[in-house]
PyMOL Python script that loads the backbone (N, CA, C, O; Angstrom):
from pymol import cmd

cmd.read_pdbstr("""\
ATOM      1  N   MET A   1      35.721   5.492   2.804  1.00  0.00           N
ATOM      2  CA  MET A   1      34.601   4.726   3.341  1.00  0.00           C
ATOM      3  C   MET A   1      33.379   4.953   2.449  1.00  0.00           C
ATOM      4  O   MET A   1      33.072   6.087   2.083  1.00  0.00           O
ATOM      5  N   SER A   2      32.701   3.888   2.109  1.00  0.00           N
ATOM      6  CA  SER A   2      31.525   4.013   1.244  1.00  0.00           C
ATOM      7  C   SER A   2      30.269   4.262   2.081  1.00  0.00           C
ATOM      8  O   SER A   2      30.213   3.946   3.270  1.00  0.00           O
ATOM      9  N   ALA A   3      29.279   4.832   1.428  1.00  0.00           N
ATOM     10  CA  ALA A   3      28.000   5.101   2.086  1.00  0.00           C
ATOM     11  C   ALA A   3      27.277   3.789   2.365  1.00  0.00           C
ATOM     12  O   ALA A   3      27.460   2.814   1.636  1.00  0.00           O
ATOM     13  N   PRO A   4      26.460   3.755   3.411  1.00  0.00           N
ATOM     14  CA  PRO A   4      25.711   2.533   3.701  1.00  0.00           C
ATOM     15  C   PRO A   4      24.718   2.223   2.575  1.00  0.00           C
ATOM     16  O   PRO A   4      24.186   3.125   1.928  1.00  0.00           O
ATOM     17  N   ILE A   5      24.489   0.959   2.366  1.00  0.00           N
ATOM     18  CA  ILE A   5      23.529   0.506   1.360  1.00  0.00           C
ATOM     19  C   ILE A   5      22.220   0.211   2.072  1.00  0.00           C
ATOM     20  O   ILE A   5      22.194  -0.438   3.117  1.00  0.00           O
ATOM     21  N   GLU A   6      21.126   0.704   1.481  1.00  0.00           N
ATOM     22  CA  GLU A   6      19.819   0.495   2.072  1.00  0.00           C
ATOM     23  C   GLU A   6      18.958  -0.375   1.161  1.00  0.00           C
ATOM     24  O   GLU A   6      19.081  -0.330  -0.063  1.00  0.00           O
ATOM     25  N   VAL A   7      18.094  -1.156   1.773  1.00  0.00           N
ATOM     26  CA  VAL A   7      17.174  -2.033   1.048  1.00  0.00           C
ATOM     27  C   VAL A   7      15.759  -1.529   1.313  1.00  0.00           C
ATOM     28  O   VAL A   7      15.358  -1.352   2.463  1.00  0.00           O
ATOM     29  N   THR A   8      15.009  -1.301   0.239  1.00  0.00           N
ATOM     30  CA  THR A   8      13.630  -0.837   0.358  1.00  0.00           C
ATOM     31  C   THR A   8      12.687  -1.990   0.026  1.00  0.00           C
ATOM     32  O   THR A   8      12.869  -2.697  -0.965  1.00  0.00           O
ATOM     33  N   THR A   9      11.680  -2.161   0.875  1.00  0.00           N
ATOM     34  CA  THR A   9      10.653  -3.175   0.647  1.00  0.00           C
ATOM     35  C   THR A   9       9.311  -2.462   0.572  1.00  0.00           C
ATOM     36  O   THR A   9       9.006  -1.607   1.404  1.00  0.00           O
ATOM     37  N   LYS A  10       8.506  -2.820  -0.433  1.00  0.00           N
ATOM     38  CA  LYS A  10       7.204  -2.196  -0.619  1.00  0.00           C
ATOM     39  C   LYS A  10       6.170  -3.269  -0.939  1.00  0.00           C
ATOM     40  O   LYS A  10       6.380  -4.109  -1.814  1.00  0.00           O
ATOM     41  N   TYR A  11       5.051  -3.228  -0.218  1.00  0.00           N
ATOM     42  CA  TYR A  11       3.917  -4.103  -0.471  1.00  0.00           C
ATOM     43  C   TYR A  11       2.729  -3.217  -0.834  1.00  0.00           C
ATOM     44  O   TYR A  11       2.476  -2.218  -0.160  1.00  0.00           O
ATOM     45  N   ALA A  12       2.003  -3.569  -1.884  1.00  0.00           N
ATOM     46  CA  ALA A  12       0.849  -2.767  -2.300  1.00  0.00           C
ATOM     47  C   ALA A  12      -0.240  -3.664  -2.865  1.00  0.00           C
ATOM     48  O   ALA A  12       0.038  -4.708  -3.455  1.00  0.00           O
ATOM     49  N   THR A  13      -1.493  -3.237  -2.673  1.00  0.00           N
ATOM     50  CA  THR A  13      -2.645  -3.953  -3.216  1.00  0.00           C
ATOM     51  C   THR A  13      -3.844  -3.012  -3.202  1.00  0.00           C
ATOM     52  O   THR A  13      -3.725  -1.857  -2.793  1.00  0.00           O
ATOM     53  N   SER A  14      -4.980  -3.497  -3.640  1.00  0.00           N
ATOM     54  CA  SER A  14      -6.242  -2.774  -3.448  1.00  0.00           C
ATOM     55  C   SER A  14      -7.242  -3.754  -2.856  1.00  0.00           C
ATOM     56  O   SER A  14      -7.256  -4.938  -3.194  1.00  0.00           O
ATOM     57  N   VAL A  15      -8.076  -3.235  -1.968  1.00  0.00           N
ATOM     58  CA  VAL A  15      -9.035  -4.071  -1.235  1.00  0.00           C
ATOM     59  C   VAL A  15     -10.396  -3.384  -1.216  1.00  0.00           C
ATOM     60  O   VAL A  15     -10.503  -2.194  -1.514  1.00  0.00           O
ATOM     61  N   ASP A  16     -11.432  -4.137  -0.866  1.00  0.00           N
ATOM     62  CA  ASP A  16     -12.792  -3.600  -0.860  1.00  0.00           C
ATOM     63  C   ASP A  16     -13.135  -2.791   0.392  1.00  0.00           C
ATOM     64  O   ASP A  16     -13.911  -1.838   0.319  1.00  0.00           O
ATOM     65  N   GLU A  17     -12.570  -3.159   1.524  1.00  0.00           N
ATOM     66  CA  GLU A  17     -12.960  -2.549   2.798  1.00  0.00           C
ATOM     67  C   GLU A  17     -11.765  -1.903   3.495  1.00  0.00           C
ATOM     68  O   GLU A  17     -10.635  -2.376   3.378  1.00  0.00           O
ATOM     69  N   LEU A  18     -12.029  -0.820   4.219  1.00  0.00           N
ATOM     70  CA  LEU A  18     -10.980  -0.135   4.963  1.00  0.00           C
ATOM     71  C   LEU A  18     -10.340  -1.062   6.004  1.00  0.00           C
ATOM     72  O   LEU A  18      -9.127  -1.025   6.208  1.00  0.00           O
ATOM     73  N   ALA A  19     -11.145  -1.879   6.649  1.00  0.00           N
ATOM     74  CA  ALA A  19     -10.602  -2.830   7.635  1.00  0.00           C
ATOM     75  C   ALA A  19      -9.624  -3.801   6.973  1.00  0.00           C
ATOM     76  O   ALA A  19      -8.629  -4.191   7.584  1.00  0.00           O
ATOM     77  N   ASP A  20      -9.901  -4.190   5.733  1.00  0.00           N
ATOM     78  CA  ASP A  20      -8.987  -5.073   5.005  1.00  0.00           C
ATOM     79  C   ASP A  20      -7.669  -4.369   4.694  1.00  0.00           C
ATOM     80  O   ASP A  20      -6.612  -5.000   4.685  1.00  0.00           O
ATOM     81  N   ALA A  21      -7.733  -3.070   4.442  1.00  0.00           N
ATOM     82  CA  ALA A  21      -6.515  -2.301   4.195  1.00  0.00           C
ATOM     83  C   ALA A  21      -5.629  -2.304   5.440  1.00  0.00           C
ATOM     84  O   ALA A  21      -4.421  -2.523   5.347  1.00  0.00           O
ATOM     85  N   TRP A  22      -6.230  -2.063   6.601  1.00  0.00           N
ATOM     86  CA  TRP A  22      -5.446  -2.071   7.841  1.00  0.00           C
ATOM     87  C   TRP A  22      -4.916  -3.465   8.165  1.00  0.00           C
ATOM     88  O   TRP A  22      -3.804  -3.595   8.676  1.00  0.00           O
ATOM     89  N   ALA A  23      -5.683  -4.493   7.880  1.00  0.00           N
ATOM     90  CA  ALA A  23      -5.208  -5.864   8.102  1.00  0.00           C
ATOM     91  C   ALA A  23      -4.000  -6.152   7.217  1.00  0.00           C
ATOM     92  O   ALA A  23      -3.045  -6.792   7.658  1.00  0.00           O
ATOM     93  N   PHE A  24      -4.036  -5.678   5.964  1.00  0.00           N
ATOM     94  CA  PHE A  24      -2.906  -5.844   5.048  1.00  0.00           C
ATOM     95  C   PHE A  24      -1.664  -5.157   5.617  1.00  0.00           C
ATOM     96  O   PHE A  24      -0.575  -5.731   5.616  1.00  0.00           O
ATOM     97  N   VAL A  25      -1.831  -3.935   6.099  1.00  0.00           N
ATOM     98  CA  VAL A  25      -0.714  -3.187   6.688  1.00  0.00           C
ATOM     99  C   VAL A  25      -0.144  -3.928   7.888  1.00  0.00           C
ATOM    100  O   VAL A  25       1.064  -4.151   7.967  1.00  0.00           O
ATOM    101  N   MET A  26      -1.005  -4.309   8.816  1.00  0.00           N
ATOM    102  CA  MET A  26      -0.537  -4.927  10.060  1.00  0.00           C
ATOM    103  C   MET A  26       0.161  -6.253   9.813  1.00  0.00           C
ATOM    104  O   MET A  26       1.080  -6.611  10.550  1.00  0.00           O
ATOM    105  N   ALA A  27      -0.259  -6.990   8.788  1.00  0.00           N
ATOM    106  CA  ALA A  27       0.357  -8.285   8.486  1.00  0.00           C
ATOM    107  C   ALA A  27       1.769  -8.125   7.923  1.00  0.00           C
ATOM    108  O   ALA A  27       2.551  -9.076   7.943  1.00  0.00           O
ATOM    109  N   ARG A  28       2.104  -6.937   7.422  1.00  0.00           N
ATOM    110  CA  ARG A  28       3.411  -6.733   6.781  1.00  0.00           C
ATOM    111  C   ARG A  28       4.285  -5.706   7.487  1.00  0.00           C
ATOM    112  O   ARG A  28       5.405  -5.443   7.048  1.00  0.00           O
ATOM    113  N   LEU A  29       3.805  -5.138   8.543  1.00  0.00           N
ATOM    114  CA  LEU A  29       4.492  -4.055   9.230  1.00  0.00           C
ATOM    115  C   LEU A  29       5.897  -4.442   9.682  1.00  0.00           C
ATOM    116  O   LEU A  29       6.832  -3.659   9.514  1.00  0.00           O
ATOM    117  N   ASP A  30       6.060  -5.611  10.241  1.00  0.00           N
ATOM    118  CA  ASP A  30       7.371  -6.041  10.735  1.00  0.00           C
ATOM    119  C   ASP A  30       8.372  -6.287   9.617  1.00  0.00           C
ATOM    120  O   ASP A  30       9.579  -6.283   9.861  1.00  0.00           O
ATOM    121  N   ALA A  31       7.893  -6.500   8.398  1.00  0.00           N
ATOM    122  CA  ALA A  31       8.779  -6.830   7.282  1.00  0.00           C
ATOM    123  C   ALA A  31       9.423  -5.608   6.629  1.00  0.00           C
ATOM    124  O   ALA A  31      10.321  -5.756   5.799  1.00  0.00           O
ATOM    125  N   VAL A  32       8.978  -4.407   6.991  1.00  0.00           N
ATOM    126  CA  VAL A  32       9.476  -3.219   6.297  1.00  0.00           C
ATOM    127  C   VAL A  32      10.379  -2.327   7.138  1.00  0.00           C
ATOM    128  O   VAL A  32      10.766  -1.249   6.686  1.00  0.00           O
ATOM    129  N   GLY A  33      10.718  -2.742   8.330  1.00  0.00           N
ATOM    130  CA  GLY A  33      11.639  -1.971   9.144  1.00  0.00           C
ATOM    131  C   GLY A  33      10.948  -1.078  10.156  1.00  0.00           C
ATOM    132  O   GLY A  33       9.720  -1.033  10.217  1.00  0.00           O
ATOM    133  N   PRO A  34      11.747  -0.358  10.962  1.00  0.00           N
ATOM    134  CA  PRO A  34      11.202   0.389  12.094  1.00  0.00           C
ATOM    135  C   PRO A  34      10.509   1.706  11.739  1.00  0.00           C
ATOM    136  O   PRO A  34       9.813   2.276  12.579  1.00  0.00           O
ATOM    137  N   ASP A  35      10.686   2.196  10.513  1.00  0.00           N
ATOM    138  CA  ASP A  35      10.103   3.484  10.124  1.00  0.00           C
ATOM    139  C   ASP A  35       9.243   3.338   8.871  1.00  0.00           C
ATOM    140  O   ASP A  35       9.623   3.812   7.800  1.00  0.00           O
ATOM    141  N   PRO A  36       8.096   2.689   8.998  1.00  0.00           N
ATOM    142  CA  PRO A  36       7.283   2.413   7.810  1.00  0.00           C
ATOM    143  C   PRO A  36       6.593   3.664   7.270  1.00  0.00           C
ATOM    144  O   PRO A  36       6.320   4.617   7.999  1.00  0.00           O
ATOM    145  N   ARG A  37       6.325   3.625   5.987  1.00  0.00           N
ATOM    146  CA  ARG A  37       5.469   4.613   5.343  1.00  0.00           C
ATOM    147  C   ARG A  37       4.209   3.867   4.929  1.00  0.00           C
ATOM    148  O   ARG A  37       4.278   2.850   4.239  1.00  0.00           O
ATOM    149  N   ILE A  38       3.063   4.375   5.353  1.00  0.00           N
ATOM    150  CA  ILE A  38       1.786   3.712   5.100  1.00  0.00           C
ATOM    151  C   ILE A  38       0.866   4.687   4.379  1.00  0.00           C
ATOM    152  O   ILE A  38       0.690   5.825   4.815  1.00  0.00           O
ATOM    153  N   THR A  39       0.279   4.235   3.271  1.00  0.00           N
ATOM    154  CA  THR A  39      -0.720   5.052   2.588  1.00  0.00           C
ATOM    155  C   THR A  39      -1.953   4.195   2.298  1.00  0.00           C
ATOM    156  O   THR A  39      -1.848   3.052   1.855  1.00  0.00           O
ATOM    157  N   ILE A  40      -3.104   4.770   2.558  1.00  0.00           N
ATOM    158  CA  ILE A  40      -4.380   4.146   2.227  1.00  0.00           C
ATOM    159  C   ILE A  40      -5.215   5.225   1.543  1.00  0.00           C
ATOM    160  O   ILE A  40      -5.479   6.279   2.121  1.00  0.00           O
ATOM    161  N   SER A  41      -5.624   4.951   0.311  1.00  0.00           N
ATOM    162  CA  SER A  41      -6.360   5.948  -0.471  1.00  0.00           C
ATOM    163  C   SER A  41      -7.605   5.329  -1.086  1.00  0.00           C
ATOM    164  O   SER A  41      -7.543   4.229  -1.635  1.00  0.00           O
ATOM    165  N   PRO A  42      -8.746   6.030  -0.999  1.00  0.00           N
ATOM    166  CA  PRO A  42      -9.943   5.521  -1.665  1.00  0.00           C
ATOM    167  C   PRO A  42      -9.813   5.697  -3.179  1.00  0.00           C
ATOM    168  O   PRO A  42      -9.243   6.679  -3.653  1.00  0.00           O
ATOM    169  N   ILE A  43     -10.344   4.739  -3.924  1.00  0.00           N
ATOM    170  CA  ILE A  43     -10.326   4.822  -5.387  1.00  0.00           C
ATOM    171  C   ILE A  43     -11.680   4.390  -5.932  1.00  0.00           C
ATOM    172  O   ILE A  43     -12.372   3.568  -5.331  1.00  0.00           O
ATOM    173  N   TRP A  44     -12.044   4.950  -7.064  1.00  0.00           N
ATOM    174  CA  TRP A  44     -13.255   4.574  -7.782  1.00  0.00           C
ATOM    175  C   TRP A  44     -12.860   4.338  -9.229  1.00  0.00           C
ATOM    176  O   TRP A  44     -12.073   5.105  -9.783  1.00  0.00           O
ATOM    177  N   THR A  45     -13.380   3.310  -9.843  1.00  0.00           N
ATOM    178  CA  THR A  45     -13.073   3.003 -11.237  1.00  0.00           C
ATOM    179  C   THR A  45     -14.368   2.987 -12.033  1.00  0.00           C
ATOM    180  O   THR A  45     -15.332   2.310 -11.674  1.00  0.00           O
ATOM    181  N   TYR A  46     -14.369   3.743 -13.114  1.00  0.00           N
ATOM    182  CA  TYR A  46     -15.537   3.838 -13.981  1.00  0.00           C
ATOM    183  C   TYR A  46     -15.174   3.372 -15.382  1.00  0.00           C
ATOM    184  O   TYR A  46     -14.049   3.574 -15.840  1.00  0.00           O
ATOM    185  N   SER A  47     -16.128   2.752 -16.056  1.00  0.00           N
ATOM    186  CA  SER A  47     -15.966   2.474 -17.479  1.00  0.00           C
ATOM    187  C   SER A  47     -16.645   3.603 -18.245  1.00  0.00           C
ATOM    188  O   SER A  47     -17.386   4.388 -17.653  1.00  0.00           O
ATOM    189  N   SER A  48     -16.405   3.697 -19.534  1.00  0.00           N
ATOM    190  CA  SER A  48     -17.031   4.760 -20.331  1.00  0.00           C
ATOM    191  C   SER A  48     -18.556   4.625 -20.336  1.00  0.00           C
ATOM    192  O   SER A  48     -19.252   5.639 -20.389  1.00  0.00           O
ATOM    193  N   ASP A  49     -19.086   3.418 -20.285  1.00  0.00           N
ATOM    194  CA  ASP A  49     -20.535   3.216 -20.234  1.00  0.00           C
ATOM    195  C   ASP A  49     -21.122   3.733 -18.922  1.00  0.00           C
ATOM    196  O   ASP A  49     -22.205   4.318 -18.906  1.00  0.00           O
ATOM    197  N   GLU A  50     -20.410   3.517 -17.843  1.00  0.00           N
ATOM    198  CA  GLU A  50     -20.909   3.922 -16.533  1.00  0.00           C
ATOM    199  C   GLU A  50     -20.886   5.439 -16.360  1.00  0.00           C
ATOM    200  O   GLU A  50     -21.767   5.995 -15.705  1.00  0.00           O
ATOM    201  N   ILE A  51     -19.907   6.105 -16.929  1.00  0.00           N
ATOM    202  CA  ILE A  51     -19.811   7.556 -16.809  1.00  0.00           C
ATOM    203  C   ILE A  51     -21.029   8.227 -17.442  1.00  0.00           C
ATOM    204  O   ILE A  51     -21.499   9.252 -16.947  1.00  0.00           O
ATOM    205  N   SER A  52     -21.542   7.655 -18.535  1.00  0.00           N
ATOM    206  CA  SER A  52     -22.693   8.257 -19.218  1.00  0.00           C
ATOM    207  C   SER A  52     -24.013   8.011 -18.481  1.00  0.00           C
ATOM    208  O   SER A  52     -25.027   8.614 -18.831  1.00  0.00           O
ATOM    209  N   ASN A  53     -24.021   7.151 -17.482  1.00  0.00           N
ATOM    210  CA  ASN A  53     -25.218   6.880 -16.690  1.00  0.00           C
ATOM    211  C   ASN A  53     -25.205   7.796 -15.466  1.00  0.00           C
ATOM    212  O   ASN A  53     -24.422   7.564 -14.545  1.00  0.00           O
ATOM    213  N   PRO A  54     -26.060   8.841 -15.428  1.00  0.00           N
ATOM    214  CA  PRO A  54     -25.998   9.828 -14.355  1.00  0.00           C
ATOM    215  C   PRO A  54     -26.277   9.265 -12.957  1.00  0.00           C
ATOM    216  O   PRO A  54     -25.815   9.845 -11.974  1.00  0.00           O
ATOM    217  N   GLY A  55     -27.003   8.174 -12.838  1.00  0.00           N
ATOM    218  CA  GLY A  55     -27.323   7.635 -11.524  1.00  0.00           C
ATOM    219  C   GLY A  55     -26.326   6.604 -11.005  1.00  0.00           C
ATOM    220  O   GLY A  55     -26.467   6.105  -9.888  1.00  0.00           O
ATOM    221  N   TYR A  56     -25.328   6.290 -11.809  1.00  0.00           N
ATOM    222  CA  TYR A  56     -24.406   5.223 -11.428  1.00  0.00           C
ATOM    223  C   TYR A  56     -23.398   5.712 -10.394  1.00  0.00           C
ATOM    224  O   TYR A  56     -22.838   6.801 -10.524  1.00  0.00           O
ATOM    225  N   ARG A  57     -23.176   4.906  -9.377  1.00  0.00           N
ATOM    226  CA  ARG A  57     -22.125   5.186  -8.379  1.00  0.00           C
ATOM    227  C   ARG A  57     -21.163   4.002  -8.386  1.00  0.00           C
ATOM    228  O   ARG A  57     -21.538   2.876  -8.056  1.00  0.00           O
ATOM    229  N   ALA A  58     -19.948   4.270  -8.758  1.00  0.00           N
ATOM    230  CA  ALA A  58     -18.936   3.208  -8.795  1.00  0.00           C
ATOM    231  C   ALA A  58     -18.622   2.753  -7.373  1.00  0.00           C
ATOM    232  O   ALA A  58     -18.632   3.560  -6.444  1.00  0.00           O
ATOM    233  N   PRO A  59     -18.347   1.476  -7.204  1.00  0.00           N
ATOM    234  CA  PRO A  59     -17.963   0.998  -5.867  1.00  0.00           C
ATOM    235  C   PRO A  59     -16.609   1.573  -5.456  1.00  0.00           C
ATOM    236  O   PRO A  59     -15.705   1.739  -6.275  1.00  0.00           O
ATOM    237  N   ARG A  60     -16.502   1.867  -4.183  1.00  0.00           N
ATOM    238  CA  ARG A  60     -15.243   2.398  -3.638  1.00  0.00           C
ATOM    239  C   ARG A  60     -14.362   1.235  -3.216  1.00  0.00           C
ATOM    240  O   ARG A  60     -14.830   0.271  -2.609  1.00  0.00           O
ATOM    241  N   ARG A  61     -13.097   1.337  -3.540  1.00  0.00           N
ATOM    242  CA  ARG A  61     -12.072   0.394  -3.078  1.00  0.00           C
ATOM    243  C   ARG A  61     -10.975   1.220  -2.413  1.00  0.00           C
ATOM    244  O   ARG A  61     -11.012   2.450  -2.435  1.00  0.00           O
ATOM    245  N   PHE A  62     -10.014   0.540  -1.829  1.00  0.00           N
ATOM    246  CA  PHE A  62      -8.910   1.242  -1.196  1.00  0.00           C
ATOM    247  C   PHE A  62      -7.584   0.720  -1.731  1.00  0.00           C
ATOM    248  O   PHE A  62      -7.336  -0.486  -1.729  1.00  0.00           O
ATOM    249  N   GLU A  63      -6.742   1.625  -2.185  1.00  0.00           N
ATOM    250  CA  GLU A  63      -5.358   1.280  -2.498  1.00  0.00           C
ATOM    251  C   GLU A  63      -4.589   1.359  -1.195  1.00  0.00           C
ATOM    252  O   GLU A  63      -4.749   2.311  -0.431  1.00  0.00           O
ATOM    253  N   VAL A  64      -3.766   0.373  -0.942  1.00  0.00           N
ATOM    254  CA  VAL A  64      -3.005   0.364   0.302  1.00  0.00           C
ATOM    255  C   VAL A  64      -1.555   0.008  -0.005  1.00  0.00           C
ATOM    256  O   VAL A  64      -1.268  -0.872  -0.816  1.00  0.00           O
ATOM    257  N   CYS A  65      -0.658   0.713   0.664  1.00  0.00           N
ATOM    258  CA  CYS A  65       0.772   0.492   0.476  1.00  0.00           C
ATOM    259  C   CYS A  65       1.471   0.627   1.819  1.00  0.00           C
ATOM    260  O   CYS A  65       1.197   1.553   2.583  1.00  0.00           O
ATOM    261  N   VAL A  66       2.364  -0.291   2.098  1.00  0.00           N
ATOM    262  CA  VAL A  66       3.227  -0.185   3.271  1.00  0.00           C
ATOM    263  C   VAL A  66       4.646  -0.455   2.788  1.00  0.00           C
ATOM    264  O   VAL A  66       4.910  -1.459   2.127  1.00  0.00           O
ATOM    265  N   GLU A  67       5.549   0.453   3.125  1.00  0.00           N
ATOM    266  CA  GLU A  67       6.922   0.311   2.665  1.00  0.00           C
ATOM    267  C   GLU A  67       7.886   0.830   3.715  1.00  0.00           C
ATOM    268  O   GLU A  67       7.511   1.602   4.598  1.00  0.00           O
ATOM    269  N   GLY A  68       9.124   0.397   3.605  1.00  0.00           N
ATOM    270  CA  GLY A  68      10.144   0.834   4.539  1.00  0.00           C
ATOM    271  C   GLY A  68      11.532   0.513   4.033  1.00  0.00           C
ATOM    272  O   GLY A  68      11.707  -0.194   3.040  1.00  0.00           O
ATOM    273  N   MET A  69      12.520   1.049   4.739  1.00  0.00           N
ATOM    274  CA  MET A  69      13.904   0.901   4.332  1.00  0.00           C
ATOM    275  C   MET A  69      14.757   0.505   5.543  1.00  0.00           C
ATOM    276  O   MET A  69      14.582   1.035   6.640  1.00  0.00           O
ATOM    277  N   VAL A  70      15.665  -0.417   5.329  1.00  0.00           N
ATOM    278  CA  VAL A  70      16.621  -0.821   6.360  1.00  0.00           C
ATOM    279  C   VAL A  70      18.004  -0.890   5.734  1.00  0.00           C
ATOM    280  O   VAL A  70      18.136  -1.005   4.515  1.00  0.00           O
ATOM    281  N   HIS A  71      19.032  -0.818   6.566  1.00  0.00           N
ATOM    282  CA  HIS A  71      20.394  -1.003   6.070  1.00  0.00           C
ATOM    283  C   HIS A  71      20.559  -2.438   5.597  1.00  0.00           C
ATOM    284  O   HIS A  71      19.953  -3.355   6.151  1.00  0.00           O
ATOM    285  N   GLU A  72      21.363  -2.625   4.593  1.00  0.00           N
ATOM    286  CA  GLU A  72      21.542  -3.949   3.991  1.00  0.00           C
ATOM    287  C   GLU A  72      21.949  -4.988   5.023  1.00  0.00           C
ATOM    288  O   GLU A  72      21.497  -6.131   4.951  1.00  0.00           O
ATOM    289  N   SER A  73      22.784  -4.622   5.973  1.00  0.00           N
ATOM    290  CA  SER A  73      23.216  -5.581   6.995  1.00  0.00           C
ATOM    291  C   SER A  73      22.039  -6.042   7.861  1.00  0.00           C
ATOM    292  O   SER A  73      22.023  -7.185   8.319  1.00  0.00           O
ATOM    293  N   GLU A  74      21.059  -5.168   8.088  1.00  0.00           N
ATOM    294  CA  GLU A  74      19.879  -5.529   8.882  1.00  0.00           C
ATOM    295  C   GLU A  74      18.939  -6.423   8.068  1.00  0.00           C
ATOM    296  O   GLU A  74      18.267  -7.288   8.628  1.00  0.00           O
ATOM    297  N   ALA A  75      18.892  -6.218   6.757  1.00  0.00           N
ATOM    298  CA  ALA A  75      18.001  -7.004   5.905  1.00  0.00           C
ATOM    299  C   ALA A  75      18.453  -8.456   5.833  1.00  0.00           C
ATOM    300  O   ALA A  75      17.629  -9.355   5.665  1.00  0.00           O
ATOM    301  N   ARG A  76      19.728  -8.687   5.957  1.00  0.00           N
ATOM    302  CA  ARG A  76      20.264 -10.057   5.897  1.00  0.00           C
ATOM    303  C   ARG A  76      20.093 -10.802   7.207  1.00  0.00           C
ATOM    304  O   ARG A  76      20.151 -12.031   7.239  1.00  0.00           O
ATOM    305  N   ALA A  77      19.882 -10.065   8.288  1.00  0.00           N
ATOM    306  CA  ALA A  77      19.794 -10.698   9.607  1.00  0.00           C
ATOM    307  C   ALA A  77      18.542 -11.497   9.785  1.00  0.00           C
ATOM    308  O   ALA A  77      18.331 -12.086  10.845  1.00  0.00           O
TER     309      ALA A  77
END
""", "prot")
cmd.dss("prot")
cmd.show_as("cartoon", "prot")
cmd.util.cbc("prot")
cmd.orient("prot")
């Protein structure tokens, strides 16, 4: 007997607001199976010019990912 085959689905993006991150998660939650993994992390991006400016504060964004795994037979249903 062979081991079951699993299908992994992952959705990821970056957004400006925390509320947008949760909206992204909730819109895709049903598509990733019953045991989702959700990560939301703040990120800041600087250019070399901005780093040399002591008063500069880079805007905060959020990386968001929702992923999950289901058996192949469930993915086809």
